[in-house]
N, C-alpha and C positions, 0 to 999 in steps of 0.2 A: 463374377462377382455374386457375393452371397446375398440372402435376405436382407440383411443388416445393413449392409451399406445407403440403400436408399431408403430406406426406414429411418436411418439415423439423419440422413439430408432433409427428410421431411420435417423429422424433428428441430434441427437447428435452423432452420426457415421459421418457423414457426415462432421460435425462441428469438430470434434477430427482430422480427417482424415486432412481437410484443413488448421489446424491450431495446428503443430506439437508441437507449444509451449504450450498452452492451454492443447492437452493431457499430456504433461510432467506431466504438473504442476500440472493436476488432478491425478496423478499417474495413467494414461496409456501409456506403453512404447511400443505400437506398430510402432509409427513414431521415435523412439528416433532417427535413424539414418538420419531423416532430420532438414533441415530449413525451415523456410518461405519461401515462396513464392512469392517475391513484385515485379514481372515482370509483364509486361500491360496485357500478355494472363493471367494469373492464377488470377491475380486481375479481373478479365473480369469472369472468369471463379467459383470463389468464390462469386462472385454479384450475378450470374444466380445462384446458388444454394442457395443462401439466398432467392433470391426472391420464387425460388418452394416452399422452406421452407415456407415463409409465406401463400403462397394459400393454401399450404396442413393445416395448421393451423387454416387458417380461414373458411375449410370445416365442423369445429369441433365445435358442439353447447356446450360450455362451461356449461350451466345449466343442461346438461344430465349427467354432470358426477359427481362424491363424491368430498366430498370437497380436500383432498390431489389432486386429478387428476386436478380439476380445478386452482388450487395453482401453480401446475405446469405447465399445459396450459397458465396460463398467464404469469409465466417467463421466459415461453420458447419463447412466441409470443413475449416480450420484448427484449429478447439477440437478435433475428433475426432481430428486428426492429430497435435495435441498432447498429447491423453490418451493416445493409442497408445505414443508417445515416450515420455513418463514414465513410462509404465507398462513399458517395454519395456528403456529405456534407463536411466535415473535412480532408479526405485524406492525413491523416499526414505522411503517409508513401513517399509522393511528394515534403515535405521541414521539416521532424522533424528526423534529421540524428541518432538519439538515437531507433527509432523504427527498426533500420538496425542493431544493437547491435547484435552480434549473442552469447557473454559471457554468459548473462544466462542461454541458454540453453546448453553450454559446461560447464559449472558451475555444474550444477545439476547432470550431469552424472560424472562428478568426484567427487561430495562431497558426494554423498546420494549413500550407498552402498546396494540400492536393488534388486542388482545381483551381481553374482560372477565378480571377475575383467577383467574376459573376454569378458563374454556378455556386460558389460559397453563400454570398448573398442571398441570392435566392432561397438557397434552404435557410438561412440564416433568418430572413425575412418572414417565414414561416414557424420559426421557433421563438422569434419576437413575439409576432401576434396569437401566441398560446398562452403566453406567459401571465398574462390577467387570467384568462379561465384555469388556468393549472393553479394559480395561489387561492385562487377563489375555492377552488375543491378542497386545496390545503388547511385552508380556513374553517371549512365545513367538517373535515375528518378529522383534523387533531386535537386532542383530548388529553389533560393530563399530563402533560409535557415534563420531564424533569428539565430542573431551573438551569443544570448544566449544558445541558441541547440545547435550551432556549438562547442562553448568554451568547453559544458559542454561533448560535445560528443570527444572532443581531450583527456579528461582526461578518459572517460568511453574506448573509444577503445584501449587508451596505457593500460589501465587495462587487457582488453581481451589479448594483446598480452601478459604482464607478465603472467597472467593465464596459457596458455598454453604454454611458457616458462618453467613455473618454478613447474605446478601441473600437465602436462601430465605426465612428467620424474616419478614423482612419485608412479601413478598408472600404471604405465607401467613398474616399477619394480616389482606389484606383476603378471604381466605376460607378463616377456618378450618375448615369443615364440612371439606376436603378432609386435615386432616391426618394422619389415619391413613392415607392412602395415600403422601403427600409424605414424611412425615417419617421414617420407615424406610430410605424411599431414598436420604433424604439422608444419614441416620445410615452407609448402606454406601458412599454415594458417597466420603463425607470418607474411611472408612478404605482404600477402595481407591488413593483419592488418594496418602494417608499412606502406605501402601505402595508405591506407586510410586516417591514420592520416595525412601525407605530402598532400595528395589533401585538406582535411579539412584545413591545417594551412595555404597551399595558399593559397584558397577562404578564409580565414581570413583577411589573410595579402593584397589582393587585394580589398576587397570591398570598403574601404574606408569608412565605416559608421554604421548603424547597423542591415544590410540588413534586410529582411523581417520583420513588425513588428508583433510580437508573438501574440498581441492580439486577440480574436476571433471576437470580436462586437459584439453589444446586440442579434442581431437575432441568430445566431448562438450558441452563449453562453448560451441565454436561452433553444434553443433547446436541446443542449447538457446536460445542467441541468437538462432536465425533463429526458430524459435518463439513467443518471446514479446516478438522486435521486430515481423513480420511486414510486413518491410522490404524496398529491392531494395539496402540497405546490406549490405555484409559485413564480416566484424572489422575488417580491414584497411583500410577506408574509415572506419569509425566510431573508429577510433585516428588515422590521419592527420588527420582533423577535429577531433576531443579536443585534439590537440596543439596545430593549428593554432590554436583558438580559446582555448588557455592562453595564448597569446603575445599572441592580440588585446585578452583581458579585464584579463593582467596590464598591459599599457599603459593600459588604461583605468582601470582602479584607482589605478595611480602618479600620473595627472593630476589624478584627484578626489581623492584626499590632498594634493596642494598646493594646491590650492583650498581645503581646510579650515584645513589648518595651517603652510601656507608651506614652502619649502625645494625639494630638488632632485627630480626625480621618479624616486625610488628605492624600494626596499622598506624602509629604515629610516623612510624619511617615512610609507610605508604603516603602518608598524607604529605609528610615532605619532598616526599617527589612530585607527589601528582602537583603541590602548590608549586615548586619549580619550574614543572613544564606550564602550568596555569598561566606563567607571567610572560606566556609567548602566545600573543594571540593577534587576529582581528579586529576590525569593525567592521559594521554599518558598510562603510564606504571601501572597504576591502576585501571582504571574505569572499565575493565572487570571485574576484582577482586573485585569489589565492586556491579557491577550488580548479581553475584553470590551470595555474601551474601545477598543481599536484596531479591533477588528470596528466600530464605529460611525464611527471615522473613515474605513475603509476604504468602508464603504459610502456616507456621504456623498460622498465624494471622486468614486468611481464614479458617483452621481448628478450630481453639480457638472458632472462632464465627459463625460457621456451617452454612457459608452463601452460598455454592454451593458447589456439590460432584467434591472430587479433583481428578484425575488421577495417573496414575502409568507411564504414557510417559514422556521419556525422554527428556529434554531441555539445549541444549547446546547454552553455552554464547560464542560468539565471537567476533573477530575484523570483522566487515563489509568489505567483497570483494573491492580492489580497482575497480574493473569495477563496482560496483555498487553507488557508491559514488558521490555525487555532487547535489542531489534531497533531502531526508534526513536524519535526524540524525541516526536512528533507524529504524527495521524493524523486523517481525516476520516472519521466512519464513517455514511453515508447510507442514509438507506430504499432498497429497495430497488427497482428499476423494474416488478417485480408487484406490490407491496405496492399495497394499496387504501384502508389506513389513513392517515389524517391524524397522521404522526410526525416530531417531529422530528429535524436532523440532530446526532450530536454530534462537537465537533470537541475533541478529548483533547489533552493535555500532559501527559507525564511529570516529578513532581515529581524532587527525586535520592531516590536510595534514606537509606533511615536509616542503614546502616552508613558512609557516604560521610564520610570526613575534611574538615573543614570548608575546607582548602586545594583539594579534589577540588573540592566545591560552591563554591567562591569560581571558579575556573575555566571549570565548568557556565555558570552565570549572568554573567562576563563574556562567554562565545561568545555566551550567548542573554539580550544585553542588552534594553535598552528597543526598540531602534532595530531590532534584529535582532527580535524578538517583531513587532513592524509589520511586516517584512518577509514574518513565519511565516506571519500572517494573513492577508495577499494571497495567500498559495499554498495555506493550507489553505483558508479562509473564502470571501474577497469579493477581488476576482471569480472566484477559482481554485476549489477544488475542491467546496466547498459551491454555490456559484452556478454552474458546470457542472453537476455530476449533478442538481439541482434542474432543469435546462433538459432534462438527459436522460432525466427521466422524465417528460418532457409529450411524450416520442418514442411516435407509436401508428405500428406500421409493419405490412405485411402477414402477419410471422409476430414471434414471440416471441424470434429468434436474436438480436437484439440485446440482449436483457436477459440472458442467456449471456455472450454472447463480447464481455463491454468489453473496448478494447484498453489495455493501460498506457501504452504511449508518449503516446497520445492525451490519457490523465488528465491524466500527470505534464508534458506539454511545452503542455498548454494552462495548468495552474498555473505553469509556469515563465514563461514566455512573458507572464504578466499581472504576475509581480514586475516584469522589466524596462519591460513598458509602463507601469507606476503610477510605477517610479521614476523613468523618461525624462520623465511629465509632473509631476514634483515633488513627488510624496506622500512625506509625512514627509521633505521636504528633503534636502539632502547627504547627513547622517548615514545616511538608509533607504538613499541611492545606492550609500553605500559598502558597507552593509551587502548589497545587492543585488549587487553586483559580486563581494563576498566570495564569496555562494551560490551564483555564477557558475563562480568559480573552484570551489569545491567541486563543484559539477553535473558539471563538466567532468572535474577528477580523479576524481569517482565511477565515471565510465566507464572513465580509465584503471586505477583499482583494479582495477575488476572483472575486464577482461582480463588485466591482468599479476599478479593475484592465482591466477588459475587456469589461465592458459596458461604463464606465464612462469616460477611458484616464485617473484614477488618477496619478498624477505623481509620481517619484520617492520620491521626497524629502517629501509628504504630507502622502506616504504611511508608511516611515520610521518615522516621526513624531506620528503618528498613532498606532504605533507598538513599539514604545520606551516610548510614553508618556501615551498614555491611555493603553497600555498593560504591560510597564514594562520592557521590554526585552531590552537585552544588545544588544547594535550597530550592531554586529557580527552574532547576531539571527538572526536580523530583516532584515540586508542584506541577509541573506541565504532564510530569508521566501520570500522575493521580489523576488531571484530568482524562488523560485520554482512556485510562482503566475506565473510567464512568463512561466517556462517550463511545468506549468499543467495547466488545465483550468476543474472548476465543481470538482476535488478532493478534494479540499480544503474545499468547502462546505458541505462534507459527514458526518465531523465532528460533526458541530452543528447540522445539519439537524437530524443526526443519535441518535445523543444523545438525543435530545428534544424527538424524538418517542418513542424509547428506555425505557426513563426515564416515558413517562405517561404511558409506558405498566406496568412497574414494579411498579408504585403506583395504576394500576388496581387488584393487586393481593387481592382475594375473601379472607373474614373472614374467620379466623381461619385455613387458608394455611399456613403453616411453609415459612419464607423466602427461606432457601432453596429448598423446592419442587418447588416452584415458579419461582425461576431463572433455577432451571433443566428445569422444561417445555420452558422456555423460549427456553433455547438452545439445546431442543429435535428436531427439525425441521431443523437442516441445516443450513443456513443463507439466511432467506428470507428476504424482504424488509418487514420493519415494520407493514403496510397495510395487509401486508399478514399474517404477522406472528399473528395480532390481529384477524383472521380471523380462523387461525389453531386453538388458542388459546378459541376462542370462546368470545370474550371481544371487 
């Protein structure tokens, strides 16, 4: 064993201990009774740990390592460097209230039966007991919050209180002997969450304006993009490629629309075709059922075309928990790579908010119509996130580095690549092909929106015109994406850049190698950035 492996394992342990959320999501349950400590002293100690880790990694000569360890060294170095950058330059815990939301860590213990109820409730009692102090730290730390973040936090923290109020008693019913320990902590946590929501509301009422500008500015955004993507592409090249891809896909969707409804190959024909498809849509009562049907369809299609090895792992489709809503319409929540229990993956879809008017609900489901749900299921489930992450969990390497250092561009890039693959082979026919092209436009515009908003102060009106015009998006979808661009930075670029790089690797399939064999090889190394996947595949 080289000197790198034990060093890497020590750094991994330090990262897991200092980040209980990361540990839980990875499937390491040693710190399930803790919440993140974002107090000034703890943040300073974490920064010192990262600096020590960076120094230790710099003492290793990557050229002396074999290929697997050389990639792990690069991944761990990038993870540590990104942590230092976030701590020194972004400091989101000082202005983003969403960073202080305890709900995901509470929900992980309630929803995932990785251990007996008694074990999970004991850990849950610890996390619930930590909520009041964690939120007191948040109130003492947060300053000059962007209005959009505070508004979103009101909804998410209200959902967090509902989670404790509604879900904890259900789990407690399985182990009532722990009631004396859990119920007081739950009561105090609910009170603290409600107090925090009140504090947020008071701040929103008093600020009289927009609060802090959520845009990062070019210097910080480009630096964060470099850390997020771990690619050799710079921001200017990403934007150039995105505009070129927008032109390419626009021509393709016009041709597909003509095939469906006839007429000239122009935007009006595209709108007629999309309007026709939008009329066939689910509603809040049927969208989860439709997603289940489409999962069976997609799985059967993958099997029939022998595209990639399927797995027997369970995938549960359900409504997105309230505390998680407000950023994305759907997500895939898979067991962590270090998880030893047999757990399902959750494919979650957000229904429309109860206070939406009927016209906005109709707009939402025109966007997420029957055919778009089929394409969404490909992305989130099979052969997208669910299947890819199931393959990733089967990877066993010389260290646990890849369990922590998963590449967003690879994960999202694979999912977008599979949308194109499935539609190109005829899944769902021409209607799904049109929706897949529309999603390609959306993905491409996401990368443009991400950069133009944070670097060039793109006004909301121009962003909406780009999305509803060039992207053919419903106004409600475009409005949600505008909020997401403000709430996040650089994440919206992962889809386009990841897709571009993953598709390039797929196209390098050696002559004579079956498609399923090449796809399995692409998924056999966990989730490394595409440039490192090339090294591992030798292409």
